[in-house]
C-alpha positions in Angstrom: -2.9 -6.6 28.3 -3.0 -8.7 24.9 -6.2 -10.4 23.7 -6.5 -12.9 20.5 -9.9 -13.1 19.3 -11.5 -15.0 16.0 -12.9 -13.3 13.6 -15.4 -10.4 15.1 -17.9 -8.3 14.6 -16.6 -4.6 15.9 -19.2 -2.0 16.7 -21.5 -3.2 14.0 -19.2 -2.5 11.0 -19.7 -5.0 8.2 -16.7 -4.7 6.2 -14.4 -6.3 8.9 -14.0 -9.7 7.9 -9.9 -10.6 9.1 -9.1 -13.7 10.7 -8.2 -12.7 13.8 -8.4 -9.5 16.2 -5.8 -8.7 18.7 -6.6 -6.2 21.0 -3.4 -4.4 23.2 -4.6 -2.1 25.7 -2.0 0.4 27.0 -3.0 3.7 29.2 -6.5 3.2 28.7 -6.3 3.1 24.9 -7.0 0.2 22.9 -5.3 -0.9 19.8 -6.9 -3.6 17.5 -4.6 -5.2 15.0 -6.7 -7.2 12.3 -4.5 -10.1 11.0 -5.2 -11.8 8.0 -2.7 -15.1 6.9 -2.5 -15.7 3.2 -1.5 -16.9 0.2 -1.5 -13.4 -2.0 -0.1 -15.0 -5.1 -3.6 -15.3 -6.8 -4.8 -11.4 -5.6 -4.2 -8.0 -7.8 -2.4 -5.5 -5.9 -5.6 -3.8 -5.7 -7.8 -6.4 -4.3 -9.8 -5.3 -1.5 -7.8 -7.7 0.8 -4.7 -6.2 -0.1 -6.4 -2.3 0.1 -8.1 -3.1 3.9 -4.9 -1.8 5.6 -6.6 1.7 4.1 -10.0 0.8 5.0 -9.5 0.1 8.3 -8.3 3.5 8.8 -11.2 4.7 7.0 -13.3 2.8 9.5 -11.0 4.1 12.7 -12.1 7.5 11.1 -15.2 6.9 10.9 -15.5 5.6 14.8 -13.9 9.1 15.9 -12.8 7.5 18.8 -9.2 9.0 19.9 -8.9 5.6 22.6 -9.1 3.3 19.5 -6.6 2.9 17.1 -7.4 0.1 14.1 -4.8 -1.4 12.2 -4.6 -4.4 9.6 -1.6 -6.6 8.6 -1.7 -9.6 5.9 1.0 -12.3 7.0 1.5 -13.7 3.6 3.0 -17.6 3.1 3.8 -16.3 -0.9 7.3 -14.9 -1.0 8.0 -11.1 -1.5 10.4 -12.1 -4.3 7.3 -13.8 -6.2 5.1 -11.2 -5.5 7.8 -8.5 -6.7 7.5 -10.0 -10.4 3.9 -10.4 -10.2 2.9 -6.9 -9.0 6.2 -4.9 -10.4 6.8 -3.7 -6.8 9.2 -3.6 -4.4 9.0 -5.3 -0.9 9.2 -2.1 0.8 6.0 -0.7 -1.0 4.4 -3.7 0.0 5.3 -3.8 3.7 3.8 -0.3 3.6 0.4 -1.9 2.6 0.6 -3.8 5.5 1.7 -7.1 4.2 4.4 -9.2 6.4 6.0 -12.3 4.7 5.8 -15.3 6.9 8.9 -17.4 5.9 11.2 -14.4 5.2 10.2 -12.4 8.1 9.4 -15.2 10.7 12.0 -13.5 13.0 10.3 -9.9 13.4 6.7 -9.8 11.8 5.0 -10.4 15.2 7.1 -7.2 16.6 6.5 -5.2 13.5 2.6 -5.7 13.8 3.1 -4.8 17.5 5.3 -1.8 16.5 8.3 -3.6 18.4 10.5 -3.0 15.5 13.6 -5.5 15.7 
């Protein structure tokens, strides 16, 4: 089962302010994916929005529920080439931070979020 919801307030945790939450339920386990579509040109590489992929894992750890997995992605409309110059960081490093690129990854970014690599 796959459901999309607008911004949500999960388990009373204030840190979650992403634009979309998608819930994937498989074999009784919940996989909750927060997605923030945004331009990142004016964000620093250490901005809290860029680092949210780490924050969400800290929240997951605090929940201490093996049946719940939390993930966060940014889908950027700013190109990886632009960000590579700005952040002095290669695209694979940005992808490790769960940043996906709307135009250049348009055929595969959804599959990457859902762990269906193409």
